[in-house]
Every structure is written in C-alpha cells, then in structure tokens.
N, CA, C and O atoms as a Maestro MAE file, in Angstrom:
{
 s_m_m2io_version
 :::
 2.0.0
}

f_m_ct {
 s_m_title
 :::
 protein
 m_atom[348] {
  # First column is atom index #
  i_m_mmod_type
  r_m_x_coord
  r_m_y_coord
  r_m_z_coord
  i_m_residue_number
  s_m_chain_name
  s_m_pdb_residue_name
  s_m_pdb_atom_name
  i_m_atomic_number
  :::
  1 25 83.097 102.916 88.672 1 A "MET " " N  " 7
  2 3 84.256 103.719 88.330 1 A "MET " " CA " 6
  3 2 85.019 103.089 87.163 1 A "MET " " C  " 6
  4 15 85.000 103.605 86.045 1 A "MET " " O  " 8
  5 25 85.682 101.980 87.436 2 A "LEU " " N  " 7
  6 3 86.516 101.340 86.421 2 A "LEU " " CA " 6
  7 2 85.675 100.819 85.267 2 A "LEU " " C  " 6
  8 15 86.035 100.996 84.104 2 A "LEU " " O  " 8
  9 25 84.561 100.180 85.582 3 A "ASP " " N  " 7
  10 3 83.719 99.623 84.527 3 A "ASP " " CA " 6
  11 2 83.133 100.715 83.631 3 A "ASP " " C  " 6
  12 15 82.945 100.492 82.435 3 A "ASP " " O  " 8
  13 25 82.844 101.883 84.189 4 A "GLU " " N  " 7
  14 3 82.333 102.991 83.376 4 A "GLU " " CA " 6
  15 2 83.393 103.473 82.391 4 A "GLU " " C  " 6
  16 15 83.077 103.780 81.241 4 A "GLU " " O  " 8
  17 25 84.638 103.541 82.830 5 A "ALA " " N  " 7
  18 3 85.724 103.964 81.939 5 A "ALA " " CA " 6
  19 2 85.927 102.948 80.822 5 A "ALA " " C  " 6
  20 15 86.097 103.319 79.660 5 A "ALA " " O  " 8
  21 25 85.908 101.664 81.175 6 A "VAL " " N  " 7
  22 3 86.073 100.613 80.165 6 A "VAL " " CA " 6
  23 2 84.924 100.669 79.164 6 A "VAL " " C  " 6
  24 15 85.155 100.581 77.958 6 A "VAL " " O  " 8
  25 25 83.700 100.812 79.641 7 A "ASP " " N  " 7
  26 3 82.543 100.891 78.742 7 A "ASP " " CA " 6
  27 2 82.652 102.086 77.798 7 A "ASP " " C  " 6
  28 15 82.342 101.979 76.611 7 A "ASP " " O  " 8
  29 25 83.095 103.224 78.333 8 A "TYR " " N  " 7
  30 3 83.219 104.426 77.514 8 A "TYR " " CA " 6
  31 2 84.247 104.222 76.397 8 A "TYR " " C  " 6
  32 15 83.991 104.559 75.242 8 A "TYR " " O  " 8
  33 25 85.402 103.671 76.748 9 A "ILE " " N  " 7
  34 3 86.446 103.430 75.741 9 A "ILE " " CA " 6
  35 2 85.975 102.376 74.746 9 A "ILE " " C  " 6
  36 15 86.191 102.522 73.543 9 A "ILE " " O  " 8
  37 25 85.331 101.314 75.235 10 A "ALA " " N  " 7
  38 3 84.903 100.199 74.383 10 A "ALA " " CA " 6
  39 2 83.843 100.605 73.370 10 A "ALA " " C  " 6
  40 15 83.706 99.967 72.326 10 A "ALA " " O  " 8
  41 25 83.098 101.655 73.666 11 A "ALA " " N  " 7
  42 3 82.047 102.094 72.745 11 A "ALA " " CA " 6
  43 2 82.616 102.413 71.366 11 A "ALA " " C  " 6
  44 15 81.956 102.200 70.350 11 A "ALA " " O  " 8
  45 25 83.839 102.924 71.340 12 A "GLU " " N  " 7
  46 3 84.461 103.267 70.053 12 A "GLU " " CA " 6
  47 2 85.633 102.367 69.700 12 A "GLU " " C  " 6
  48 15 85.936 102.169 68.523 12 A "GLU " " O  " 8
  49 25 86.301 101.815 70.728 13 A "ARG " " N  " 7
  50 3 87.512 101.034 70.472 13 A "ARG " " CA " 6
  51 2 87.602 99.849 71.446 13 A "ARG " " C  " 6
  52 15 88.328 99.926 72.437 13 A "ARG " " O  " 8
  53 25 86.882 98.767 71.181 14 A "PRO " " N  " 7
  54 3 86.846 97.631 72.114 14 A "PRO " " CA " 6
  55 2 88.230 97.065 72.459 14 A "PRO " " C  " 6
  56 15 88.500 96.789 73.628 14 A "PRO " " O  " 8
  57 25 89.091 96.890 71.488 15 A "ALA " " N  " 7
  58 3 90.423 96.332 71.762 15 A "ALA " " CA " 6
  59 2 91.241 97.282 72.631 15 A "ALA " " C  " 6
  60 15 91.983 96.847 73.510 15 A "ALA " " O  " 8
  61 25 91.102 98.561 72.383 16 A "SER " " N  " 7
  62 3 91.810 99.551 73.200 16 A "SER " " CA " 6
  63 2 91.326 99.520 74.643 16 A "SER " " C  " 6
  64 15 92.110 99.718 75.571 16 A "SER " " O  " 8
  65 25 90.050 99.275 74.829 17 A "ALA " " N  " 7
  66 3 89.495 99.218 76.180 17 A "ALA " " CA " 6
  67 2 90.125 98.079 76.971 17 A "ALA " " C  " 6
  68 15 90.436 98.246 78.151 17 A "ALA " " O  " 8
  69 25 90.314 96.939 76.347 18 A "LEU " " N  " 7
  70 3 90.943 95.808 77.033 18 A "LEU " " CA " 6
  71 2 92.404 96.100 77.364 18 A "LEU " " C  " 6
  72 15 92.872 95.769 78.454 18 A "LEU " " O  " 8
  73 25 93.120 96.714 76.439 19 A "ARG " " N  " 7
  74 3 94.527 97.083 76.703 19 A "ARG " " CA " 6
  75 2 94.599 98.103 77.833 19 A "ARG " " C  " 6
  76 15 95.462 98.006 78.705 19 A "ARG " " O  " 8
  77 25 93.691 99.083 77.821 20 A "TRP " " N  " 7
  78 3 93.674 100.095 78.874 20 A "TRP " " CA " 6
  79 2 93.391 99.453 80.229 20 A "TRP " " C  " 6
  80 15 94.041 99.783 81.221 20 A "TRP " " O  " 8
  81 25 92.427 98.542 80.274 21 A "LEU " " N  " 7
  82 3 92.091 97.855 81.518 21 A "LEU " " CA " 6
  83 2 93.292 97.067 82.038 21 A "LEU " " C  " 6
  84 15 93.596 97.124 83.229 21 A "LEU " " O  " 8
  85 25 93.975 96.334 81.161 22 A "ASP " " N  " 7
  86 3 95.159 95.573 81.575 22 A "ASP " " CA " 6
  87 2 96.230 96.493 82.143 22 A "ASP " " C  " 6
  88 15 96.808 96.202 83.190 22 A "ASP " " O  " 8
  89 25 96.494 97.595 81.464 23 A "GLU " " N  " 7
  90 3 97.511 98.539 81.931 23 A "GLU " " CA " 6
  91 2 97.113 99.161 83.265 23 A "GLU " " C  " 6
  92 15 97.945 99.309 84.161 23 A "GLU " " O  " 8
  93 25 95.846 99.520 83.391 24 A "THR " " N  " 7
  94 3 95.363 100.117 84.636 24 A "THR " " CA " 6
  95 2 95.509 99.140 85.796 24 A "THR " " C  " 6
  96 15 95.991 99.514 86.865 24 A "THR " " O  " 8
  97 25 95.097 97.896 85.596 25 A "MET " " N  " 7
  98 3 95.194 96.892 86.659 25 A "MET " " CA " 6
  99 2 96.660 96.636 87.034 25 A "MET " " C  " 6
  100 15 96.975 96.456 88.210 25 A "MET " " O  " 8
  101 25 97.536 96.620 86.059 26 A "GLU " " N  " 7
  102 3 98.968 96.441 86.348 26 A "GLU " " CA " 6
  103 2 99.503 97.595 87.197 26 A "GLU " " C  " 6
  104 15 100.226 97.372 88.168 26 A "GLU " " O  " 8
  105 25 99.147 98.818 86.834 27 A "ARG " " N  " 7
  106 3 99.589 99.993 87.604 27 A "ARG " " CA " 6
  107 2 99.042 99.962 89.021 27 A "ARG " " C  " 6
  108 15 99.771 100.248 89.971 27 A "ARG " " O  " 8
  109 25 97.771 99.619 89.176 28 A "VAL " " N  " 7
  110 3 97.155 99.581 90.502 28 A "VAL " " CA " 6
  111 2 97.783 98.472 91.349 28 A "VAL " " C  " 6
  112 15 98.060 98.678 92.530 28 A "VAL " " O  " 8
  113 25 98.008 97.307 90.757 29 A "ARG " " N  " 7
  114 3 98.649 96.214 91.504 29 A "ARG " " CA " 6
  115 2 100.046 96.602 91.971 29 A "ARG " " C  " 6
  116 15 100.473 96.188 93.049 29 A "ARG " " O  " 8
  117 25 100.756 97.381 91.185 30 A "SER " " N  " 7
  118 3 102.120 97.777 91.558 30 A "SER " " CA " 6
  119 2 102.130 98.673 92.796 30 A "SER " " C  " 6
  120 15 103.163 98.811 93.451 30 A "SER " " O  " 8
  121 25 100.995 99.277 93.118 31 A "LEU " " N  " 7
  122 3 100.923 100.138 94.299 31 A "LEU " " CA " 6
  123 2 101.077 99.346 95.594 31 A "LEU " " C  " 6
  124 15 101.454 99.914 96.620 31 A "LEU " " O  " 8
  125 25 100.789 98.034 95.563 32 A "GLU " " N  " 7
  126 3 100.999 97.200 96.748 32 A "GLU " " CA " 6
  127 2 102.457 97.240 97.190 32 A "GLU " " C  " 6
  128 15 102.758 97.340 98.379 32 A "GLU " " O  " 8
  129 25 103.345 97.162 96.224 33 A "ARG " " N  " 7
  130 3 104.773 97.151 96.525 33 A "ARG " " CA " 6
  131 2 105.384 98.547 96.530 33 A "ARG " " C  " 6
  132 15 106.348 98.804 97.250 33 A "ARG " " O  " 8
  133 25 104.830 99.436 95.737 34 A "PHE " " N  " 7
  134 3 105.390 100.783 95.581 34 A "PHE " " CA " 6
  135 2 104.291 101.838 95.732 34 A "PHE " " C  " 6
  136 15 103.920 102.478 94.749 34 A "PHE " " O  " 8
  137 25 103.770 102.027 96.937 35 A "PRO " " N  " 7
  138 3 102.625 102.932 97.110 35 A "PRO " " CA " 6
  139 2 102.931 104.398 96.820 35 A "PRO " " C  " 6
  140 15 102.012 105.183 96.584 35 A "PRO " " O  " 8
  141 25 104.195 104.774 96.833 36 A "ASP " " N  " 7
  142 3 104.521 106.167 96.516 36 A "ASP " " CA " 6
  143 2 104.851 106.356 95.044 36 A "ASP " " C  " 6
  144 15 105.414 107.377 94.649 36 A "ASP " " O  " 8
  145 25 104.494 105.356 94.232 37 A "LEU " " N  " 7
  146 3 104.745 105.410 92.798 37 A "LEU " " CA " 6
  147 2 104.059 106.601 92.130 37 A "LEU " " C  " 6
  148 15 104.639 107.255 91.263 37 A "LEU " " O  " 8
  149 25 102.840 106.871 92.533 38 A "GLY " " N  " 7
  150 3 102.075 107.944 91.904 38 A "GLY " " CA " 6
  151 2 102.513 109.320 92.368 38 A "GLY " " C  " 6
  152 15 103.237 109.475 93.352 38 A "GLY " " O  " 8
  153 25 102.053 110.299 91.633 39 A "ARG " " N  " 7
  154 3 102.363 111.687 91.996 39 A "ARG " " CA " 6
  155 2 101.316 112.192 92.983 39 A "ARG " " C  " 6
  156 15 100.214 111.649 93.063 39 A "ARG " " O  " 8
  157 25 101.661 113.218 93.720 40 A "ILE " " N  " 7
  158 3 100.694 113.880 94.587 40 A "ILE " " CA " 6
  159 2 99.655 114.549 93.684 40 A "ILE " " C  " 6
  160 15 100.012 115.185 92.692 40 A "ILE " " O  " 8
  161 25 98.385 114.409 94.022 41 A "VAL " " N  " 7
  162 3 97.316 115.009 93.222 41 A "VAL " " CA " 6
  163 2 97.506 116.526 93.247 41 A "VAL " " C  " 6
  164 15 97.411 117.136 94.311 41 A "VAL " " O  " 8
  165 25 97.772 117.141 92.101 42 A "PRO " " N  " 7
  166 3 98.127 118.565 92.067 42 A "PRO " " CA " 6
  167 2 97.119 119.495 92.728 42 A "PRO " " C  " 6
  168 15 97.510 120.428 93.430 42 A "PRO " " O  " 8
  169 25 95.822 119.256 92.515 43 A "GLU " " N  " 7
  170 3 94.839 120.184 93.057 43 A "GLU " " CA " 6
  171 2 94.609 120.006 94.558 43 A "GLU " " C  " 6
  172 15 93.972 120.857 95.179 43 A "GLU " " O  " 8
  173 25 95.106 118.933 95.149 44 A "LEU " " N  " 7
  174 3 94.943 118.721 96.591 44 A "LEU " " CA " 6
  175 2 96.209 119.019 97.387 44 A "LEU " " C  " 6
  176 15 96.144 119.540 98.501 44 A "LEU " " O  " 8
  177 25 97.362 118.684 96.807 45 A "GLN " " N  " 7
  178 3 98.650 118.889 97.490 45 A "GLN " " CA " 6
  179 2 98.686 118.234 98.871 45 A "GLN " " C  " 6
  180 15 99.153 118.828 99.843 45 A "GLN " " O  " 8
  181 25 98.184 116.999 98.938 46 A "ARG " " N  " 7
  182 3 98.228 116.221 100.181 46 A "ARG " " CA " 6
  183 2 99.069 114.970 99.906 46 A "ARG " " C  " 6
  184 15 98.705 114.165 99.048 46 A "ARG " " O  " 8
  185 25 100.175 114.795 100.611 47 A "PRO " " N  " 7
  186 3 101.088 113.693 100.298 47 A "PRO " " CA " 6
  187 2 100.480 112.304 100.444 47 A "PRO " " C  " 6
  188 15 100.987 111.357 99.843 47 A "PRO " " O  " 8
  189 25 99.426 112.154 101.210 48 A "GLU " " N  " 7
  190 3 98.806 110.840 101.381 48 A "GLU " " CA " 6
  191 2 97.801 110.519 100.272 48 A "GLU " " C  " 6
  192 15 97.313 109.392 100.186 48 A "GLU " " O  " 8
  193 25 97.493 111.497 99.429 49 A "ILE " " N  " 7
  194 3 96.583 111.282 98.305 49 A "ILE " " CA " 6
  195 2 97.377 111.485 97.024 49 A "ILE " " C  " 6
  196 15 97.784 112.595 96.683 49 A "ILE " " O  " 8
  197 25 97.580 110.378 96.332 50 A "ARG " " N  " 7
  198 3 98.414 110.367 95.134 50 A "ARG " " CA " 6
  199 2 97.585 109.836 93.972 50 A "ARG " " C  " 6
  200 15 96.428 109.455 94.149 50 A "ARG " " O  " 8
  201 25 98.178 109.813 92.790 51 A "GLU " " N  " 7
  202 3 97.461 109.274 91.641 51 A "GLU " " CA " 6
  203 2 98.433 108.679 90.641 51 A "GLU " " C  " 6
  204 15 99.573 109.123 90.508 51 A "GLU " " O  " 8
  205 25 97.948 107.661 89.942 52 A "VAL " " N  " 7
  206 3 98.662 107.140 88.788 52 A "VAL " " CA " 6
  207 2 97.869 107.574 87.565 52 A "VAL " " C  " 6
  208 15 96.644 107.688 87.610 52 A "VAL " " O  " 8
  209 25 98.569 107.808 86.496 53 A "LEU " " N  " 7
  210 3 97.953 108.254 85.245 53 A "LEU " " CA " 6
  211 2 98.004 107.111 84.241 53 A "LEU " " C  " 6
  212 15 99.059 106.534 83.977 53 A "LEU " " O  " 8
  213 25 96.843 106.801 83.694 54 A "VAL " " N  " 7
  214 3 96.736 105.800 82.632 54 A "VAL " " CA " 6
  215 2 95.893 106.470 81.555 54 A "VAL " " C  " 6
  216 15 94.664 106.420 81.586 54 A "VAL " " O  " 8
  217 25 96.562 107.081 80.627 55 A "ASP " " N  " 7
  218 3 95.954 107.931 79.621 55 A "ASP " " CA " 6
  219 2 94.703 107.304 79.018 55 A "ASP " " C  " 6
  220 15 94.755 106.155 78.579 55 A "ASP " " O  " 8
  221 25 93.610 108.001 78.982 56 A "PRO " " N  " 7
  222 3 93.352 109.378 79.372 56 A "PRO " " CA " 6
  223 2 92.681 109.506 80.744 56 A "PRO " " C  " 6
  224 15 91.864 110.403 80.948 56 A "PRO " " O  " 8
  225 25 93.015 108.627 81.674 57 A "TYR " " N  " 7
  226 3 92.380 108.643 82.994 57 A "TYR " " CA " 6
  227 2 93.389 108.835 84.117 57 A "TYR " " C  " 6
  228 15 94.585 108.589 83.960 57 A "TYR " " O  " 8
  229 25 92.865 109.281 85.255 58 A "ARG " " N  " 7
  230 3 93.624 109.450 86.492 58 A "ARG " " CA " 6
  231 2 93.017 108.475 87.507 58 A "ARG " " C  " 6
  232 15 91.801 108.298 87.569 58 A "ARG " " O  " 8
  233 25 93.881 107.855 88.289 59 A "VAL " " N  " 7
  234 3 93.415 106.939 89.325 59 A "VAL " " CA " 6
  235 2 93.969 107.434 90.665 59 A "VAL " " C  " 6
  236 15 95.053 107.019 91.077 59 A "VAL " " O  " 8
  237 25 93.235 108.313 91.343 60 A "PRO " " N  " 7
  238 3 93.689 108.810 92.644 60 A "PRO " " CA " 6
  239 2 93.503 107.743 93.722 60 A "PRO " " C  " 6
  240 15 92.552 106.962 93.690 60 A "PRO " " O  " 8
  241 25 94.435 107.730 94.676 61 A "TYR " " N  " 7
  242 3 94.370 106.766 95.765 61 A "TYR " " CA " 6
  243 2 94.910 107.386 97.050 61 A "TYR " " C  " 6
  244 15 95.661 108.361 97.029 61 A "TYR " " O  " 8
  245 25 94.510 106.799 98.146 62 A "HIS " " N  " 7
  246 3 94.970 107.230 99.469 62 A "HIS " " CA " 6
  247 2 95.847 106.108 100.022 62 A "HIS " " C  " 6
  248 15 95.527 104.929 99.870 62 A "HIS " " O  " 8
  249 25 96.940 106.479 100.656 63 A "TRP " " N  " 7
  250 3 97.731 105.451 101.328 63 A "TRP " " CA " 6
  251 2 98.210 105.956 102.665 63 A "TRP " " C  " 6
  252 15 98.535 107.131 102.833 63 A "TRP " " O  " 8
  253 25 98.248 105.020 103.630 64 A "ASP " " N  " 7
  254 3 98.570 105.393 104.999 64 A "ASP " " CA " 6
  255 2 99.647 104.491 105.615 64 A "ASP " " C  " 6
  256 15 99.610 104.217 106.815 64 A "ASP " " O  " 8
  257 25 100.581 104.040 104.822 65 A "ASN " " N  " 7
  258 3 101.679 103.150 105.238 65 A "ASN " " CA " 6
  259 2 101.221 101.734 105.531 65 A "ASN " " C  " 6
  260 15 102.066 100.880 105.798 65 A "ASN " " O  " 8
  261 25 99.944 101.441 105.495 66 A "GLN " " N  " 7
  262 3 99.442 100.093 105.699 66 A "GLN " " CA " 6
  263 2 98.535 99.640 104.566 66 A "GLN " " C  " 6
  264 15 98.447 98.448 104.273 66 A "GLN " " O  " 8
  265 25 97.863 100.590 103.931 67 A "GLN " " N  " 7
  266 3 96.846 100.227 102.959 67 A "GLN " " CA " 6
  267 2 96.746 101.279 101.864 67 A "GLN " " C  " 6
  268 15 96.879 102.476 102.115 67 A "GLN " " O  " 8
  269 25 96.512 100.808 100.654 68 A "VAL " " N  " 7
  270 3 96.230 101.675 99.511 68 A "VAL " " CA " 6
  271 2 94.743 101.534 99.201 68 A "VAL " " C  " 6
  272 15 94.232 100.422 99.064 68 A "VAL " " O  " 8
  273 25 94.059 102.660 99.093 69 A "THR " " N  " 7
  274 3 92.633 102.661 98.766 69 A "THR " " CA " 6
  275 2 92.418 103.486 97.503 69 A "THR " " C  " 6
  276 15 92.732 104.676 97.474 69 A "THR " " O  " 8
  277 25 91.889 102.862 96.468 70 A "ILE " " N  " 7
  278 3 91.576 103.576 95.233 70 A "ILE " " CA " 6
  279 2 90.360 104.450 95.504 70 A "ILE " " C  " 6
  280 15 89.346 103.972 96.012 70 A "ILE " " O  " 8
  281 25 90.463 105.724 95.166 71 A "LEU " " N  " 7
  282 3 89.396 106.675 95.452 71 A "LEU " " CA " 6
  283 2 88.471 106.937 94.273 71 A "LEU " " C  " 6
  284 15 87.287 107.219 94.456 71 A "LEU " " O  " 8
  285 25 89.014 106.843 93.066 72 A "ALA " " N  " 7
  286 3 88.200 107.163 91.886 72 A "ALA " " CA " 6
  287 2 88.947 106.757 90.631 72 A "ALA " " C  " 6
  288 15 90.136 106.438 90.669 72 A "ALA " " O  " 8
  289 25 88.241 106.775 89.535 73 A "VAL " " N  " 7
  290 3 88.815 106.687 88.190 73 A "VAL " " CA " 6
  291 2 88.184 107.841 87.438 73 A "VAL " " C  " 6
  292 15 86.978 107.850 87.193 73 A "VAL " " O  " 8
  293 25 89.010 108.823 87.071 74 A "LEU " " N  " 7
  294 3 88.511 110.062 86.471 74 A "LEU " " CA " 6
  295 2 89.159 110.325 85.122 74 A "LEU " " C  " 6
  296 15 90.335 110.022 84.916 74 A "LEU " " O  " 8
  297 25 88.393 110.885 84.218 75 A "HIS " " N  " 7
  298 3 89.002 111.345 82.968 75 A "HIS " " CA " 6
  299 2 90.021 112.422 83.321 75 A "HIS " " C  " 6
  300 15 89.800 113.201 84.249 75 A "HIS " " O  " 8
  301 25 91.113 112.474 82.607 76 A "ASP " " N  " 7
  302 3 92.202 113.399 82.975 76 A "ASP " " CA " 6
  303 2 91.821 114.876 82.887 76 A "ASP " " C  " 6
  304 15 92.566 115.727 83.374 76 A "ASP " " O  " 8
  305 25 90.695 115.196 82.287 77 A "ARG " " N  " 7
  306 3 90.260 116.599 82.230 77 A "ARG " " CA " 6
  307 2 89.432 117.005 83.446 77 A "ARG " " C  " 6
  308 15 89.094 118.177 83.609 77 A "ARG " " O  " 8
  309 25 89.107 116.033 84.298 78 A "ARG " " N  " 7
  310 3 88.312 116.335 85.493 78 A "ARG " " CA " 6
  311 2 89.226 116.549 86.687 78 A "ARG " " C  " 6
  312 15 90.245 115.873 86.834 78 A "ARG " " O  " 8
  313 25 88.856 117.486 87.527 79 A "LEU " " N  " 7
  314 3 89.584 117.718 88.768 79 A "LEU " " CA " 6
  315 2 89.091 116.730 89.821 79 A "LEU " " C  " 6
  316 15 87.933 116.314 89.817 79 A "LEU " " O  " 8
  317 25 89.990 116.372 90.710 80 A "PHE " " N  " 7
  318 3 89.613 115.524 91.833 80 A "PHE " " CA " 6
  319 2 89.238 116.451 92.974 80 A "PHE " " C  " 6
  320 15 90.078 117.206 93.465 80 A "PHE " " O  " 8
  321 25 87.991 116.400 93.396 81 A "GLU " " N  " 7
  322 3 87.486 117.336 94.398 81 A "GLU " " CA " 6
  323 2 87.723 116.819 95.801 81 A "GLU " " C  " 6
  324 15 87.499 115.643 96.090 81 A "GLU " " O  " 8
  325 25 88.181 117.714 96.674 82 A "LEU " " N  " 7
  326 3 88.451 117.376 98.058 82 A "LEU " " CA " 6
  327 2 87.224 116.801 98.742 82 A "LEU " " C  " 6
  328 15 87.354 115.909 99.580 82 A "LEU " " O  " 8
  329 25 86.050 117.281 98.412 83 A "GLY " " N  " 7
  330 3 84.826 116.790 99.022 83 A "GLY " " CA " 6
  331 2 84.545 115.325 98.762 83 A "GLY " " C  " 6
  332 15 83.747 114.715 99.473 83 A "GLY " " O  " 8
  333 25 85.187 114.746 97.751 84 A "SER " " N  " 7
  334 3 84.962 113.336 97.453 84 A "SER " " CA " 6
  335 2 85.878 112.423 98.258 84 A "SER " " C  " 6
  336 15 85.809 111.200 98.127 84 A "SER " " O  " 8
  337 25 86.737 113.012 99.094 85 A "VAL " " N  " 7
  338 3 87.660 112.242 99.923 85 A "VAL " " CA " 6
  339 2 87.130 112.195 101.339 85 A "VAL " " C  " 6
  340 15 86.779 113.229 101.906 85 A "VAL " " O  " 8
  341 25 87.069 111.024 101.907 86 A "ASN " " N  " 7
  342 3 86.654 110.919 103.312 86 A "ASN " " CA " 6
  343 2 87.746 111.448 104.196 86 A "ASN " " C  " 6
  344 15 88.884 110.981 104.140 86 A "ASN " " O  " 8
  345 25 87.409 112.421 105.012 87 A "GLU " " N  " 7
  346 3 88.395 113.035 105.928 87 A "GLU " " CA " 6
  347 2 88.544 112.183 107.153 87 A "GLU " " C  " 6
  348 15 89.321 112.517 108.047 87 A "GLU " " O  " 8
  :::
 }
 m_bond[347] {
  # First column is bond index #
  i_m_from
  i_m_to
  i_m_order
  :::
  1 1 2 1
  2 2 3 1
  3 3 4 2
  4 3 5 1
  5 5 6 1
  6 6 7 1
  7 7 8 2
  8 7 9 1
  9 9 10 1
  10 10 11 1
  11 11 12 2
  12 11 13 1
  13 13 14 1
  14 14 15 1
  15 15 16 2
  16 15 17 1
  17 17 18 1
  18 18 19 1
  19 19 20 2
  20 19 21 1
  21 21 22 1
  22 22 23 1
  23 23 24 2
  24 23 25 1
  25 25 26 1
  26 26 27 1
  27 27 28 2
  28 27 29 1
  29 29 30 1
  30 30 31 1
  31 31 32 2
  32 31 33 1
  33 33 34 1
  34 34 35 1
  35 35 36 2
  36 35 37 1
  37 37 38 1
  38 38 39 1
  39 39 40 2
  40 39 41 1
  41 41 42 1
  42 42 43 1
  43 43 44 2
  44 43 45 1
  45 45 46 1
  46 46 47 1
  47 47 48 2
  48 47 49 1
  49 49 50 1
  50 50 51 1
  51 51 52 2
  52 51 53 1
  53 53 54 1
  54 54 55 1
  55 55 56 2
  56 55 57 1
  57 57 58 1
  58 58 59 1
  59 59 60 2
  60 59 61 1
  61 61 62 1
  62 62 63 1
  63 63 64 2
  64 63 65 1
  65 65 66 1
  66 66 67 1
  67 67 68 2
  68 67 69 1
  69 69 70 1
  70 70 71 1
  71 71 72 2
  72 71 73 1
  73 73 74 1
  74 74 75 1
  75 75 76 2
  76 75 77 1
  77 77 78 1
  78 78 79 1
  79 79 80 2
  80 79 81 1
  81 81 82 1
  82 82 83 1
  83 83 84 2
  84 83 85 1
  85 85 86 1
  86 86 87 1
  87 87 88 2
  88 87 89 1
  89 89 90 1
  90 90 91 1
  91 91 92 2
  92 91 93 1
  93 93 94 1
  94 94 95 1
  95 95 96 2
  96 95 97 1
  97 97 98 1
  98 98 99 1
  99 99 100 2
  100 99 101 1
  101 101 102 1
  102 102 103 1
  103 103 104 2
  104 103 105 1
  105 105 106 1
  106 106 107 1
  107 107 108 2
  108 107 109 1
  109 109 110 1
  110 110 111 1
  111 111 112 2
  112 111 113 1
  113 113 114 1
  114 114 115 1
  115 115 116 2
  116 115 117 1
  117 117 118 1
  118 118 119 1
  119 119 120 2
  120 119 121 1
  121 121 122 1
  122 122 123 1
  123 123 124 2
  124 123 125 1
  125 125 126 1
  126 126 127 1
  127 127 128 2
  128 127 129 1
  129 129 130 1
  130 130 131 1
  131 131 132 2
  132 131 133 1
  133 133 134 1
  134 134 135 1
  135 135 136 2
  136 135 137 1
  137 137 138 1
  138 138 139 1
  139 139 140 2
  140 139 141 1
  141 141 142 1
  142 142 143 1
  143 143 144 2
  144 143 145 1
  145 145 146 1
  146 146 147 1
  147 147 148 2
  148 147 149 1
  149 149 150 1
  150 150 151 1
  151 151 152 2
  152 151 153 1
  153 153 154 1
  154 154 155 1
  155 155 156 2
  156 155 157 1
  157 157 158 1
  158 158 159 1
  159 159 160 2
  160 159 161 1
  161 161 162 1
  162 162 163 1
  163 163 164 2
  164 163 165 1
  165 165 166 1
  166 166 167 1
  167 167 168 2
  168 167 169 1
  169 169 170 1
  170 170 171 1
  171 171 172 2
  172 171 173 1
  173 173 174 1
  174 174 175 1
  175 175 176 2
  176 175 177 1
  177 177 178 1
  178 178 179 1
  179 179 180 2
  180 179 181 1
  181 181 182 1
  182 182 183 1
  183 183 184 2
  184 183 185 1
  185 185 186 1
  186 186 187 1
  187 187 188 2
  188 187 189 1
  189 189 190 1
  190 190 191 1
  191 191 192 2
  192 191 193 1
  193 193 194 1
  194 194 195 1
  195 195 196 2
  196 195 197 1
  197 197 198 1
  198 198 199 1
  199 199 200 2
  200 199 201 1
  201 201 202 1
  202 202 203 1
  203 203 204 2
  204 203 205 1
  205 205 206 1
  206 206 207 1
  207 207 208 2
  208 207 209 1
  209 209 210 1
  210 210 211 1
  211 211 212 2
  212 211 213 1
  213 213 214 1
  214 214 215 1
  215 215 216 2
  216 215 217 1
  217 217 218 1
  218 218 219 1
  219 219 220 2
  220 219 221 1
  221 221 222 1
  222 222 223 1
  223 223 224 2
  224 223 225 1
  225 225 226 1
  226 226 227 1
  227 227 228 2
  228 227 229 1
  229 229 230 1
  230 230 231 1
  231 231 232 2
  232 231 233 1
  233 233 234 1
  234 234 235 1
  235 235 236 2
  236 235 237 1
  237 237 238 1
  238 238 239 1
  239 239 240 2
  240 239 241 1
  241 241 242 1
  242 242 243 1
  243 243 244 2
  244 243 245 1
  245 245 246 1
  246 246 247 1
  247 247 248 2
  248 247 249 1
  249 249 250 1
  250 250 251 1
  251 251 252 2
  252 251 253 1
  253 253 254 1
  254 254 255 1
  255 255 256 2
  256 255 257 1
  257 257 258 1
  258 258 259 1
  259 259 260 2
  260 259 261 1
  261 261 262 1
  262 262 263 1
  263 263 264 2
  264 263 265 1
  265 265 266 1
  266 266 267 1
  267 267 268 2
  268 267 269 1
  269 269 270 1
  270 270 271 1
  271 271 272 2
  272 271 273 1
  273 273 274 1
  274 274 275 1
  275 275 276 2
  276 275 277 1
  277 277 278 1
  278 278 279 1
  279 279 280 2
  280 279 281 1
  281 281 282 1
  282 282 283 1
  283 283 284 2
  284 283 285 1
  285 285 286 1
  286 286 287 1
  287 287 288 2
  288 287 289 1
  289 289 290 1
  290 290 291 1
  291 291 292 2
  292 291 293 1
  293 293 294 1
  294 294 295 1
  295 295 296 2
  296 295 297 1
  297 297 298 1
  298 298 299 1
  299 299 300 2
  300 299 301 1
  301 301 302 1
  302 302 303 1
  303 303 304 2
  304 303 305 1
  305 305 306 1
  306 306 307 1
  307 307 308 2
  308 307 309 1
  309 309 310 1
  310 310 311 1
  311 311 312 2
  312 311 313 1
  313 313 314 1
  314 314 315 1
  315 315 316 2
  316 315 317 1
  317 317 318 1
  318 318 319 1
  319 319 320 2
  320 319 321 1
  321 321 322 1
  322 322 323 1
  323 323 324 2
  324 323 325 1
  325 325 326 1
  326 326 327 1
  327 327 328 2
  328 327 329 1
  329 329 330 1
  330 330 331 1
  331 331 332 2
  332 331 333 1
  333 333 334 1
  334 334 335 1
  335 335 336 2
  336 335 337 1
  337 337 338 1
  338 338 339 1
  339 339 340 2
  340 339 341 1
  341 341 342 1
  342 342 343 1
  343 343 344 2
  344 343 345 1
  345 345 346 1
  346 346 347 1
  347 347 348 2
  :::
 }
}
C-alpha cells in the first residue's frame, strides 16, 4: 500500500516522494492521540471508518476506541469500497 504510493510518486519526483512519506507518517502517527482527526469516508458514511487526506492520496482507517487500523492507501480519485473492509 504505502510503498506502492511512494514508488509511484518517486518515479517522477523522488524528493517529493520522501516529503509525502514524511507527511503521511506524521498524519498517521497523530491518529494515536487524535483518532477522530480524519473525516468520515464519504462513500461509506460509517463513523468508525474515517480517513486522512495526504494529497493526492487518501488513508482510510478503522477505529474502535482502543485501536486504529489503517485499511488502505488510495489515490484520491479512487473510491473506498465497502467490500474491502472486514465486517
């Protein structure tokens, strides 16, 4: 997931890929303290499945008051499909 996004960005802009990775990791780490930081994923409308945006990617995650689980790293033009979430 994450490595594929970094590789894709690095193919054209290696320095940008490193900056994007740093920003993404900072945003994800902040979810430990602030799990409701992200917005509810619009196409799912489930409050326990949220996402942070790190242009041009979306990082959807699930949280249950005890744990944050990163579900995917998606280009912002892709929809997050309900079938990819473990019920």
